[in-house]
N, C-alpha and C positions, 0 to 999 in steps of 0.2 A: 278126783273131782275138785273143782274150785268152789267158791262160795256163791257163784253166779249160775243160776239154773240155765239160763239161755246159753251161756258159754259151754256148760257141760253137754247140752243137747247137740250143739254144733260139733264138739269134740267127738261125741259118740257117732255122729252121722258121717263126719268127714275125717277119717283117719289117714295118716300119711306116714311113709317111711322115706327118710332123706338119704338114700344110698347114692353116694357120689362116685365119680370116676376122675382120676387125675393121671398125669404122666402120659396122656394120650398122644401128644405131639411127638415125644421121644419114641413112643411105641410105633407110630406111623413110620418114622425114619429108620427104625431098626427092623420092623417086621412087615411093613406095608399097610396100605389103607384097606385092602380086602380082608386081611387077617383081623384088623381092628374092628371093622363092621360086623364080621362074623362072630367075634368074641362078644361084642356088645349086644348083638341081637340074641345070642344064646343066653348070655348073662341076664338079659332083661326077662326072658321067658322063665329062667330058673328062679329069679326073684319073685315074679308073679306067682309061680307055683308054690313057693314056700310061704308067701303072704297068705295064700288061701289055706294052707295047712295050719299055720299058727292062728289064723283068725277063727278057724273051726275049733281048735283046741281051747281058745280063750273065750269062745262064744261072743265074738264081736264082728262087726261089719268088716269086709275086706277093705283094704286101703284104696283110696281114690287116686293116690299118687304114691309111687314107690321109688322113683329114681330122680336124680338131679345132677347138675354139674355146677359146683360152687367154685369161686375164684381160686381158693387154696394157694394164694401167693406165698405166704410165709411157710405153710406146710410143705409146699413143693421144694422150697429152698432147703428146708431142714433135712429132707430125705434125698435131695440131689436129683429131683425129677422136674420135668416141665410142669408148670402149674395149670391145673384145670384144663381148659380148652385152648391154652396158649402155648406157643413155642417159648423156649427159655428167653427171658428178656436180656437186653444188653448184648454182650458178646460171649465167647467161650470163657474168657477170663474177664472178671469185672470186680469193681469195688462195691460192696453192698453197704449203703449208709443207713444206720439205725439211730433214731433220735431217742435220747434218754434224758430223764431228769438229771440236771447237773449235780444234784445233791445225793443221787443214788449211790450207796456204798460200793457198788461194783465198778463204778467209773474209774476210781483210782487203780483198781486191779488191772483194768485194760491198759491204762497208761503205763503201769509198771511192766506189763508184758510186752510193751512195744507197739501197741496199736495206735493208729492215728486218731486223736480225739480233738475235735474242733468245737468252738462255741457256735451254737446254732445261729444262722443268719436271721431266721424268722422269729426266734424266741430267745434272744441272747441272755435275758435275765434269768431264765428258768431252765434252759435245755442245752445239751451238747449233742454232737453228732459223732458217732463212733464208726469207723470204716473197717469192714471185714473183707479181705481178699478172698474171692471165690473162684473155683475152677469147676466147670461142668463137664459131663461126658457127652453132652448133646452133639449130635452130628451137624445140626443146623440151629441157628438162633433166629429170633424174630426178624432180624435185619436181612436175613437171607431168604425169607419166605414172602411170596407176593400177597397182596391184599385179597386176591381171589382164593388162594389156597387156604388162607386163614378163615375166611367166611365159609368156605366149603366144608372144612373140618367141623365147624360149629353146626352147620346144617346136618351133617352126618350124625353128630352126637344127638341132635334134636330128633332125628328120624329113627335112629336105631337104639337109643338109650333113654333120653331124658323125658320124663313126664312133665316136669316143670320147665320153665324157660331156661335155656343154657346161658349161664353167666359168662359173657365174652365181651372183651374190648379189643377190637381189631386195630392194631397199629398199622400205620401206613407211612411210606416215605414221601418226601416232598413231591417227587415226580409221579406219585400215584393218586394225589388228592382229587384229580379230575375223574377218577374211577369210583369215588364214593357213591355218587348217584347211580351208577351202573350196578354196583353191588346191592344197593338198597332195592332197586327194581328187580334184580335177578332173584334175590332171596326174600322177597316180600311175603310169600306164602310158605316159606320153609323155616322161618325163625320167629319166635315170639317177640324177641327184642334183640337189639344189637347196638353197641356203642363203638365209636371210633376215636382214635387218639393219634395225632401226628408224632412221628419219631423225630424229635429235634433235641439237640444237645444244649441249646442255648436258652431253653425255657425257664429252668429252675436253677437256683444256686443250691449246691449240696444235693443233687438229685439222688434218688434211692439206688439207681444203678449207674455207676460211673465206669468209663473205659479203663482198661488195664491190659497191658501186653503180657505175653507169656513170660518174657524176661522180667517184667515188673512183678509178676506174681511170684516167680522163683526168688526174686530179691526179698520180697516181703516174707515169704515162708522161711527164708534163711535167718531173719532177724527177730521173728516173733517167738515169744516164749509161752509156755503153758500158763493159762490164766488160773489163778487161785480162786475157785468158786466156793471155798468152805464158808465164806461169809453168807452165802445164800441158804 
């Protein structure tokens, strides 16, 4: 309990479990949409069942929300899966740019190991950008999936899994921008919220996901050394 009685009352009345799903786009490409919705639907029932069991054990109200879909952008990258409700960003091979404090003691270790380190364009006095070559096992990336399929996956997650609003930003190509209104009208009653982002390579300097060819990835892998993380 907190020191505020009103807050405690709300917490007792409205309990929540934030069980999320991730890697769903890769799952669709590997096992199909029907398998995904079946697993999500059964998983949702399983979660509700155990929420009831644990609530009885603890003598508390059952949760008003048990499931969600959070962005999980960084987490998806760490485990090599598509993030949240999205297909893998960029392309199969890409450079992941990470901004760090220029005085962070690990920055010299990246430079010693051969990683590309640049002064931040946006915060040159305080930050640097470190580039990490990444290879995914995804069958498709966001550039190969239409605006309609992206929105439809989010709608399936909302219908079969998520109590809370699905966190989704639908990226679209230049020749798809006239479809944004159509998507909004089509999914008006099927999603709680939706965001859109044009896929353009000329918007930002030092973008978080940069293009990299398979040969370029192999070249980087050949010259990078193991980073000494003992300082951490």
